[in-house]
PDB file of N, H, CA, C and O in Angstrom:
ATOM      1  N   MET A   1       0.842  -1.186   0.000  1.00  0.00           N
ATOM      2  CA  MET A   1       0.000   0.000   0.000  1.00  0.00           C
ATOM      3  C   MET A   1       0.886   1.249   0.000  1.00  0.00           C
ATOM      4  O   MET A   1       2.098   1.164   0.197  1.00  0.00           O
ATOM      5  N   PHE A   2       0.273   2.384  -0.220  1.00  0.00           N
ATOM      6  H   PHE A   2      -0.711   2.453  -0.380  1.00  0.00           H
ATOM      7  CA  PHE A   2       1.033   3.624  -0.292  1.00  0.00           C
ATOM      8  C   PHE A   2       1.440   4.108   1.095  1.00  0.00           C
ATOM      9  O   PHE A   2       0.708   3.957   2.073  1.00  0.00           O
ATOM     10  N   GLU A   3       2.616   4.686   1.143  1.00  0.00           N
ATOM     11  H   GLU A   3       3.211   4.809   0.349  1.00  0.00           H
ATOM     12  CA  GLU A   3       3.077   5.327   2.370  1.00  0.00           C
ATOM     13  C   GLU A   3       2.531   6.754   2.395  1.00  0.00           C
ATOM     14  O   GLU A   3       2.041   7.265   1.388  1.00  0.00           O
ATOM     15  N   PHE A   4       2.626   7.380   3.559  1.00  0.00           N
ATOM     16  H   PHE A   4       3.024   6.965   4.377  1.00  0.00           H
ATOM     17  CA  PHE A   4       2.075   8.731   3.698  1.00  0.00           C
ATOM     18  C   PHE A   4       2.828   9.736   2.827  1.00  0.00           C
ATOM     19  O   PHE A   4       2.198  10.614   2.238  1.00  0.00           O
ATOM     20  N   HIS A   5       4.168   9.635   2.727  1.00  0.00           N
ATOM     21  H   HIS A   5       4.680   8.922   3.206  1.00  0.00           H
ATOM     22  CA  HIS A   5       4.925  10.592   1.920  1.00  0.00           C
ATOM     23  C   HIS A   5       4.635  10.406   0.429  1.00  0.00           C
ATOM     24  O   HIS A   5       4.727  11.369  -0.333  1.00  0.00           O
ATOM     25  N   GLN A   6       4.291   9.200  -0.002  1.00  0.00           N
ATOM     26  H   GLN A   6       4.216   8.418   0.617  1.00  0.00           H
ATOM     27  CA  GLN A   6       3.894   9.006  -1.394  1.00  0.00           C
ATOM     28  C   GLN A   6       2.545   9.679  -1.657  1.00  0.00           C
ATOM     29  O   GLN A   6       2.322  10.251  -2.723  1.00  0.00           O
ATOM     30  N   TYR A   7       1.666   9.602  -0.682  1.00  0.00           N
ATOM     31  H   TYR A   7       1.848   9.137   0.184  1.00  0.00           H
ATOM     32  CA  TYR A   7       0.368  10.264  -0.798  1.00  0.00           C
ATOM     33  C   TYR A   7       0.554  11.776  -0.888  1.00  0.00           C
ATOM     34  O   TYR A   7      -0.100  12.436  -1.696  1.00  0.00           O
ATOM     35  N   LEU A   8       1.447  12.329  -0.058  1.00  0.00           N
ATOM     36  H   LEU A   8       1.979  11.793   0.599  1.00  0.00           H
ATOM     37  CA  LEU A   8       1.715  13.765  -0.114  1.00  0.00           C
ATOM     38  C   LEU A   8       2.340  14.153  -1.448  1.00  0.00           C
ATOM     39  O   LEU A   8       2.022  15.207  -1.998  1.00  0.00           O
ATOM     40  N   GLY A   9       3.221  13.316  -1.967  1.00  0.00           N
ATOM     41  H   GLY A   9       3.479  12.459  -1.520  1.00  0.00           H
ATOM     42  CA  GLY A   9       3.808  13.588  -3.272  1.00  0.00           C
ATOM     43  C   GLY A   9       2.767  13.585  -4.370  1.00  0.00           C
ATOM     44  O   GLY A   9       2.811  14.414  -5.279  1.00  0.00           O
ATOM     45  N   PHE A  10       1.833  12.656  -4.289  1.00  0.00           N
ATOM     46  H   PHE A  10       1.797  11.983  -3.551  1.00  0.00           H
ATOM     47  CA  PHE A  10       0.753  12.598  -5.273  1.00  0.00           C
ATOM     48  C   PHE A  10      -0.136  13.834  -5.183  1.00  0.00           C
ATOM     49  O   PHE A  10      -0.540  14.388  -6.204  1.00  0.00           O
ATOM     50  N   LEU A  11      -0.440  14.265  -3.955  1.00  0.00           N
ATOM     51  H   LEU A  11      -0.112  13.814  -3.125  1.00  0.00           H
ATOM     52  CA  LEU A  11      -1.236  15.485  -3.791  1.00  0.00           C
ATOM     53  C   LEU A  11      -0.494  16.710  -4.317  1.00  0.00           C
ATOM     54  O   LEU A  11      -1.107  17.592  -4.918  1.00  0.00           O
ATOM     55  N   LEU A  12       0.808  16.773  -4.101  1.00  0.00           N
ATOM     56  H   LEU A  12       1.307  16.056  -3.613  1.00  0.00           H
ATOM     57  CA  LEU A  12       1.602  17.870  -4.631  1.00  0.00           C
ATOM     58  C   LEU A  12       1.582  17.858  -6.154  1.00  0.00           C
ATOM     59  O   LEU A  12       1.448  18.909  -6.781  1.00  0.00           O
ATOM     60  N   PHE A  13       1.711  16.690  -6.745  1.00  0.00           N
ATOM     61  H   PHE A  13       1.820  15.837  -6.236  1.00  0.00           H
ATOM     62  CA  PHE A  13       1.646  16.558  -8.197  1.00  0.00           C
ATOM     63  C   PHE A  13       0.297  17.036  -8.729  1.00  0.00           C
ATOM     64  O   PHE A  13       0.244  17.779  -9.708  1.00  0.00           O
ATOM     65  N   LEU A  14      -0.790  16.612  -8.087  1.00  0.00           N
ATOM     66  H   LEU A  14      -0.747  16.008  -7.292  1.00  0.00           H
ATOM     67  CA  LEU A  14      -2.119  17.044  -8.536  1.00  0.00           C
ATOM     68  C   LEU A  14      -2.302  18.550  -8.383  1.00  0.00           C
ATOM     69  O   LEU A  14      -2.931  19.188  -9.227  1.00  0.00           O
ATOM     70  N   THR A  15      -1.757  19.119  -7.312  1.00  0.00           N
ATOM     71  H   THR A  15      -1.246  18.601  -6.627  1.00  0.00           H
ATOM     72  CA  THR A  15      -1.861  20.560  -7.100  1.00  0.00           C
ATOM     73  C   THR A  15      -1.130  21.325  -8.190  1.00  0.00           C
ATOM     74  O   THR A  15      -1.677  22.274  -8.753  1.00  0.00           O
ATOM     75  N   ILE A  16       0.096  20.927  -8.494  1.00  0.00           N
ATOM     76  H   ILE A  16       0.540  20.156  -8.036  1.00  0.00           H
ATOM     77  CA  ILE A  16       0.873  21.598  -9.532  1.00  0.00           C
ATOM     78  C   ILE A  16       0.206  21.430 -10.893  1.00  0.00           C
ATOM     79  O   ILE A  16       0.162  22.372 -11.684  1.00  0.00           O
ATOM     80  N   LEU A  17      -0.312  20.241 -11.168  1.00  0.00           N
ATOM     81  H   LEU A  17      -0.276  19.476 -10.525  1.00  0.00           H
ATOM     82  CA  LEU A  17      -1.009  19.997 -12.431  1.00  0.00           C
ATOM     83  C   LEU A  17      -2.244  20.883 -12.554  1.00  0.00           C
ATOM     84  O   LEU A  17      -2.506  21.437 -13.622  1.00  0.00           O
ATOM     85  N   THR A  18      -3.000  21.019 -11.476  1.00  0.00           N
ATOM     86  H   THR A  18      -2.788  20.568 -10.608  1.00  0.00           H
ATOM     87  CA  THR A  18      -4.204  21.849 -11.497  1.00  0.00           C
ATOM     88  C   THR A  18      -3.856  23.322 -11.679  1.00  0.00           C
ATOM     89  O   THR A  18      -4.508  24.024 -12.451  1.00  0.00           O
ATOM     90  N   ILE A  19      -2.833  23.790 -10.972  1.00  0.00           N
ATOM     91  H   ILE A  19      -2.303  23.219 -10.344  1.00  0.00           H
ATOM     92  CA  ILE A  19      -2.404  25.182 -11.120  1.00  0.00           C
ATOM     93  C   ILE A  19      -1.947  25.435 -12.553  1.00  0.00           C
ATOM     94  O   ILE A  19      -2.276  26.467 -13.137  1.00  0.00           O
ATOM     95  N   GLY A  20      -1.200  24.506 -13.112  1.00  0.00           N
ATOM     96  H   GLY A  20      -0.933  23.668 -12.637  1.00  0.00           H
ATOM     97  CA  GLY A  20      -0.750  24.649 -14.495  1.00  0.00           C
ATOM     98  C   GLY A  20      -1.901  24.680 -15.474  1.00  0.00           C
ATOM     99  O   GLY A  20      -1.880  25.446 -16.437  1.00  0.00           O
ATOM    100  N   PHE A  21      -2.912  23.849 -15.237  1.00  0.00           N
ATOM    101  H   PHE A  21      -2.929  23.226 -14.455  1.00  0.00           H
ATOM    102  CA  PHE A  21      -4.079  23.838 -16.124  1.00  0.00           C
ATOM    103  C   PHE A  21      -4.793  25.179 -16.103  1.00  0.00           C
ATOM    104  O   PHE A  21      -5.109  25.733 -17.156  1.00  0.00           O
ATOM    105  N   TRP A  22      -5.050  25.703 -14.910  1.00  0.00           N
ATOM    106  H   TRP A  22      -4.794  25.253 -14.055  1.00  0.00           H
ATOM    107  CA  TRP A  22      -5.786  26.960 -14.835  1.00  0.00           C
ATOM    108  C   TRP A  22      -4.953  28.130 -15.341  1.00  0.00           C
ATOM    109  O   TRP A  22      -5.504  29.078 -15.900  1.00  0.00           O
ATOM    110  N   LEU A  23      -3.633  28.083 -15.157  1.00  0.00           N
ATOM    111  H   LEU A  23      -3.185  27.313 -14.703  1.00  0.00           H
ATOM    112  CA  LEU A  23      -2.784  29.122 -15.715  1.00  0.00           C
ATOM    113  C   LEU A  23      -2.828  29.087 -17.233  1.00  0.00           C
ATOM    114  O   LEU A  23      -2.926  30.135 -17.870  1.00  0.00           O
ATOM    115  N   MET A  24      -2.756  27.903 -17.823  1.00  0.00           N
ATOM    116  H   MET A  24      -2.677  27.051 -17.305  1.00  0.00           H
ATOM    117  CA  MET A  24      -2.845  27.781 -19.273  1.00  0.00           C
ATOM    118  C   MET A  24      -4.213  28.245 -19.767  1.00  0.00           C
ATOM    119  O   MET A  24      -4.305  28.924 -20.790  1.00  0.00           O
ATOM    120  N   PHE A  25      -5.263  27.886 -19.055  1.00  0.00           N
ATOM    121  H   PHE A  25      -5.189  27.335 -18.225  1.00  0.00           H
ATOM    122  CA  PHE A  25      -6.615  28.326 -19.416  1.00  0.00           C
ATOM    123  C   PHE A  25      -6.698  29.846 -19.388  1.00  0.00           C
ATOM    124  O   PHE A  25      -7.272  30.448 -20.295  1.00  0.00           O
ATOM    125  N   PHE A  26      -6.128  30.477 -18.355  1.00  0.00           N
ATOM    126  H   PHE A  26      -5.661  29.988 -17.619  1.00  0.00           H
ATOM    127  CA  PHE A  26      -6.136  31.934 -18.257  1.00  0.00           C
ATOM    128  C   PHE A  26      -5.367  32.565 -19.408  1.00  0.00           C
ATOM    129  O   PHE A  26      -5.841  33.514 -20.033  1.00  0.00           O
ATOM    130  N   LEU A  27      -4.174  32.032 -19.689  1.00  0.00           N
ATOM    131  H   LEU A  27      -3.789  31.260 -19.182  1.00  0.00           H
ATOM    132  CA  LEU A  27      -3.353  32.615 -20.738  1.00  0.00           C
ATOM    133  C   LEU A  27      -4.007  32.490 -22.104  1.00  0.00           C
ATOM    134  O   LEU A  27      -3.955  33.425 -22.903  1.00  0.00           O
ATOM    135  N   VAL A  28      -4.614  31.360 -22.378  1.00  0.00           N
ATOM    136  H   VAL A  28      -4.656  30.600 -21.729  1.00  0.00           H
ATOM    137  CA  VAL A  28      -5.231  31.146 -23.685  1.00  0.00           C
ATOM    138  C   VAL A  28      -6.533  31.932 -23.809  1.00  0.00           C
ATOM    139  O   VAL A  28      -6.809  32.499 -24.867  1.00  0.00           O
ATOM    140  N   ALA A  29      -7.332  31.975 -22.757  1.00  0.00           N
ATOM    141  H   ALA A  29      -7.108  31.514 -21.898  1.00  0.00           H
ATOM    142  CA  ALA A  29      -8.673  32.534 -22.862  1.00  0.00           C
ATOM    143  C   ALA A  29      -8.724  34.044 -22.650  1.00  0.00           C
ATOM    144  O   ALA A  29      -9.453  34.730 -23.366  1.00  0.00           O
ATOM    145  N   PHE A  30      -7.989  34.573 -21.707  1.00  0.00           N
ATOM    146  H   PHE A  30      -7.397  34.016 -21.125  1.00  0.00           H
ATOM    147  CA  PHE A  30      -8.179  35.964 -21.328  1.00  0.00           C
ATOM    148  C   PHE A  30      -7.105  36.904 -21.842  1.00  0.00           C
ATOM    149  O   PHE A  30      -7.414  38.035 -22.218  1.00  0.00           O
ATOM    150  N   VAL A  31      -5.869  36.476 -21.871  1.00  0.00           N
ATOM    151  H   VAL A  31      -5.618  35.557 -21.566  1.00  0.00           H
ATOM    152  CA  VAL A  31      -4.783  37.390 -22.225  1.00  0.00           C
ATOM    153  C   VAL A  31      -4.888  37.826 -23.680  1.00  0.00           C
ATOM    154  O   VAL A  31      -4.561  38.968 -24.000  1.00  0.00           O
ATOM    155  N   GLN A  32      -5.338  36.942 -24.568  1.00  0.00           N
ATOM    156  H   GLN A  32      -5.605  36.014 -24.308  1.00  0.00           H
ATOM    157  CA  GLN A  32      -5.460  37.338 -25.969  1.00  0.00           C
ATOM    158  C   GLN A  32      -6.511  38.444 -26.130  1.00  0.00           C
ATOM    159  O   GLN A  32      -6.328  39.336 -26.959  1.00  0.00           O
ATOM    160  N   TYR A  33      -7.596  38.407 -25.368  1.00  0.00           N
ATOM    161  H   TYR A  33      -7.745  37.682 -24.695  1.00  0.00           H
ATOM    162  CA  TYR A  33      -8.599  39.468 -25.440  1.00  0.00           C
ATOM    163  C   TYR A  33      -8.070  40.763 -24.836  1.00  0.00           C
ATOM    164  O   TYR A  33      -8.402  41.850 -25.307  1.00  0.00           O
ATOM    165  N   TRP A  34      -7.262  40.652 -23.812  1.00  0.00           N
ATOM    166  H   TRP A  34      -6.992  39.769 -23.429  1.00  0.00           H
ATOM    167  CA  TRP A  34      -6.659  41.826 -23.191  1.00  0.00           C
ATOM    168  C   TRP A  34      -5.740  42.519 -24.195  1.00  0.00           C
ATOM    169  O   TRP A  34      -5.825  43.734 -24.380  1.00  0.00           O
ATOM    170  N   ILE A  35      -4.868  41.757 -24.841  1.00  0.00           N
ATOM    171  H   ILE A  35      -4.799  40.771 -24.691  1.00  0.00           H
ATOM    172  CA  ILE A  35      -3.950  42.326 -25.830  1.00  0.00           C
ATOM    173  C   ILE A  35      -4.724  42.867 -27.026  1.00  0.00           C
ATOM    174  O   ILE A  35      -4.429  43.957 -27.516  1.00  0.00           O
ATOM    175  N   GLY A  36      -5.709  42.114 -27.496  1.00  0.00           N
ATOM    176  H   GLY A  36      -5.949  41.228 -27.098  1.00  0.00           H
ATOM    177  CA  GLY A  36      -6.524  42.566 -28.628  1.00  0.00           C
ATOM    178  C   GLY A  36      -7.258  43.854 -28.320  1.00  0.00           C
ATOM    179  O   GLY A  36      -7.325  44.746 -29.165  1.00  0.00           O
ATOM    180  N   GLY A  37      -7.809  43.964 -27.122  1.00  0.00           N
ATOM    181  H   GLY A  37      -7.755  43.240 -26.435  1.00  0.00           H
ATOM    182  CA  GLY A  37      -8.501  45.189 -26.726  1.00  0.00           C
ATOM    183  C   GLY A  37      -7.556  46.376 -26.636  1.00  0.00           C
ATOM    184  O   GLY A  37      -7.914  47.487 -27.026  1.00  0.00           O
ATOM    185  N   ALA A  38      -6.365  46.149 -26.130  1.00  0.00           N
ATOM    186  H   ALA A  38      -6.074  45.246 -25.813  1.00  0.00           H
ATOM    187  CA  ALA A  38      -5.378  47.231 -26.039  1.00  0.00           C
ATOM    188  C   ALA A  38      -4.968  47.703 -27.428  1.00  0.00           C
ATOM    189  O   ALA A  38      -4.836  48.903 -27.665  1.00  0.00           O
ATOM    190  N   LEU A  39      -4.768  46.763 -28.344  1.00  0.00           N
ATOM    191  H   LEU A  39      -4.875  45.788 -28.152  1.00  0.00           H
ATOM    192  CA  LEU A  39      -4.413  47.141 -29.714  1.00  0.00           C
ATOM    193  C   LEU A  39      -5.564  47.870 -30.405  1.00  0.00           C
ATOM    194  O   LEU A  39      -5.333  48.816 -31.158  1.00  0.00           O
ATOM    195  N   TRP A  40      -6.787  47.440 -30.157  1.00  0.00           N
ATOM    196  H   TRP A  40      -6.974  46.672 -29.545  1.00  0.00           H
ATOM    197  CA  TRP A  40      -7.953  48.089 -30.757  1.00  0.00           C
ATOM    198  C   TRP A  40      -8.088  49.526 -30.241  1.00  0.00           C
ATOM    199  O   TRP A  40      -8.377  50.432 -31.022  1.00  0.00           O
ATOM    200  N   GLU A  41      -7.884  49.743 -28.949  1.00  0.00           N
ATOM    201  H   GLU A  41      -7.649  49.007 -28.315  1.00  0.00           H
ATOM    202  CA  GLU A  41      -7.940  51.092 -28.390  1.00  0.00           C
ATOM    203  C   GLU A  41      -6.836  51.972 -28.975  1.00  0.00           C
ATOM    204  O   GLU A  41      -7.067  53.145 -29.268  1.00  0.00           O
ATOM    205  N   LEU A  42      -5.647  51.415 -29.145  1.00  0.00           N
ATOM    206  H   LEU A  42      -5.459  50.462 -28.907  1.00  0.00           H
ATOM    207  CA  LEU A  42      -4.550  52.168 -29.750  1.00  0.00           C
ATOM    208  C   LEU A  42      -4.894  52.566 -31.177  1.00  0.00           C
ATOM    209  O   LEU A  42      -4.617  53.692 -31.592  1.00  0.00           O
ATOM    210  N   TYR A  43      -5.493  51.654 -31.926  1.00  0.00           N
ATOM    211  H   TYR A  43      -5.718  50.740 -31.589  1.00  0.00           H
ATOM    212  CA  TYR A  43      -5.905  51.935 -33.301  1.00  0.00           C
ATOM    213  C   TYR A  43      -6.954  53.048 -33.335  1.00  0.00           C
ATOM    214  O   TYR A  43      -6.877  53.947 -34.172  1.00  0.00           O
ATOM    215  N   LYS A  44      -7.927  52.992 -32.436  1.00  0.00           N
ATOM    216  H   LYS A  44      -7.991  52.261 -31.756  1.00  0.00           H
ATOM    217  CA  LYS A  44      -8.970  54.020 -32.414  1.00  0.00           C
ATOM    218  C   LYS A  44      -8.387  55.384 -32.041  1.00  0.00           C
ATOM    219  O   LYS A  44      -8.801  56.402 -32.595  1.00  0.00           O
ATOM    220  N   GLU A  45      -7.440  55.415 -31.115  1.00  0.00           N
ATOM    221  H   GLU A  45      -7.104  54.588 -30.664  1.00  0.00           H
ATOM    222  CA  GLU A  45      -6.814  56.680 -30.734  1.00  0.00           C
ATOM    223  C   GLU A  45      -6.042  57.283 -31.901  1.00  0.00           C
ATOM    224  O   GLU A  45      -6.131  58.484 -32.153  1.00  0.00           O
ATOM    225  N   LYS A  46      -5.285  56.449 -32.616  1.00  0.00           N
ATOM    226  H   LYS A  46      -5.213  55.473 -32.411  1.00  0.00           H
ATOM    227  CA  LYS A  46      -4.533  56.957 -33.765  1.00  0.00           C
ATOM    228  C   LYS A  46      -5.470  57.441 -34.866  1.00  0.00           C
ATOM    229  O   LYS A  46      -5.198  58.451 -35.515  1.00  0.00           O
ATOM    230  N   LYS A  47      -6.572  56.724 -35.078  1.00  0.00           N
ATOM    231  H   LYS A  47      -6.793  55.904 -34.551  1.00  0.00           H
ATOM    232  CA  LYS A  47      -7.544  57.112 -36.097  1.00  0.00           C
ATOM    233  C   LYS A  47      -8.202  58.442 -35.729  1.00  0.00           C
ATOM    234  O   LYS A  47      -8.398  59.292 -36.598  1.00  0.00           O
ATOM    235  N   ALA A  48      -8.545  58.631 -34.455  1.00  0.00           N
ATOM    236  H   ALA A  48      -8.386  57.941 -33.749  1.00  0.00           H
ATOM    237  CA  ALA A  48      -9.154  59.880 -34.005  1.00  0.00           C
ATOM    238  C   ALA A  48      -8.158  61.031 -34.107  1.00  0.00           C
ATOM    239  O   ALA A  48      -8.530  62.147 -34.467  1.00  0.00           O
ATOM    240  N   LYS A  49      -6.906  60.762 -33.792  1.00  0.00           N
ATOM    241  H   LYS A  49      -6.604  59.855 -33.499  1.00  0.00           H
ATOM    242  CA  LYS A  49      -5.886  61.811 -33.888  1.00  0.00           C
ATOM    243  C   LYS A  49      -5.680  62.226 -35.335  1.00  0.00           C
ATOM    244  O   LYS A  49      -5.534  63.412 -35.631  1.00  0.00           O
ATOM    245  N   LYS A  50      -5.667  61.250 -36.237  1.00  0.00           N
ATOM    246  H   LYS A  50      -5.784  60.287 -35.996  1.00  0.00           H
ATOM    247  CA  LYS A  50      -5.509  61.554 -37.658  1.00  0.00           C
ATOM    248  C   LYS A  50      -6.718  62.333 -38.181  1.00  0.00           C
ATOM    249  O   LYS A  50      -6.549  63.252 -38.982  1.00  0.00           O
ATOM    250  N   ALA A  51      -7.919  61.989 -37.749  1.00  0.00           N
ATOM    251  H   ALA A  51      -8.055  61.243 -37.097  1.00  0.00           H
ATOM    252  CA  ALA A  51      -9.126  62.700 -38.172  1.00  0.00           C
ATOM    253  C   ALA A  51      -9.125  64.121 -37.635  1.00  0.00           C
ATOM    254  O   ALA A  51      -9.576  65.043 -38.315  1.00  0.00           O
ATOM    255  N   GLN A  52      -8.621  64.306 -36.415  1.00  0.00           N
ATOM    256  H   GLN A  52      -8.255  63.558 -35.863  1.00  0.00           H
ATOM    257  CA  GLN A  52      -8.560  65.643 -35.836  1.00  0.00           C
ATOM    258  C   GLN A  52      -7.551  66.508 -36.588  1.00  0.00           C
ATOM    259  O   GLN A  52      -7.802  67.691 -36.820  1.00  0.00           O
ATOM    260  N   GLN A  53      -6.415  65.931 -36.971  1.00  0.00           N
ATOM    261  H   GLN A  53      -6.210  64.970 -36.783  1.00  0.00           H
ATOM    262  CA  GLN A  53      -5.402  66.690 -37.698  1.00  0.00           C
ATOM    263  C   GLN A  53      -5.884  67.051 -39.098  1.00  0.00           C
ATOM    264  O   GLN A  53      -5.575  68.137 -39.588  1.00  0.00           O
ATOM    265  N   SER A  54      -6.626  66.178 -39.744  1.00  0.00           N
ATOM    266  H   SER A  54      -6.878  65.296 -39.346  1.00  0.00           H
ATOM    267  CA  SER A  54      -7.117  66.478 -41.089  1.00  0.00           C
ATOM    268  C   SER A  54      -8.258  67.488 -41.046  1.00  0.00           C
ATOM    269  O   SER A  54      -8.506  68.163 -42.045  1.00  0.00           O
ATOM    270  N   ALA A  55      -8.955  67.613 -39.928  1.00  0.00           N
ATOM    271  H   ALA A  55      -8.753  67.065 -39.117  1.00  0.00           H
ATOM    272  CA  ALA A  55     -10.046  68.575 -39.800  1.00  0.00           C
ATOM    273  C   ALA A  55      -9.519  69.984 -39.555  1.00  0.00           C
ATOM    274  O   ALA A  55     -10.231  70.960 -39.793  1.00  0.00           O
ATOM    275  N   GLU A  56      -8.311  70.099 -39.094  1.00  0.00           N
ATOM    276  H   GLU A  56      -7.732  69.306 -38.901  1.00  0.00           H
ATOM    277  CA  GLU A  56      -7.752  71.426 -38.772  1.00  0.00           C
ATOM    278  C   GLU A  56      -7.346  72.205 -39.982  1.00  0.00           C
ATOM    279  O   GLU A  56      -6.864  73.331 -39.858  1.00  0.00           O
TER     280      GLU A  56
END
């Protein structure tokens, strides 16, 4: 049967695996929208600045 330290090692492995899964989920799901939104805002600011300069 398993010893107590093997059980703790297994729990540590599951904890690290779970943390890695949720970190990967966060990076894939949310960070791309964050970067995309920042780029979209930058594009809109440059477009508004160009429109303001051409109106002058």
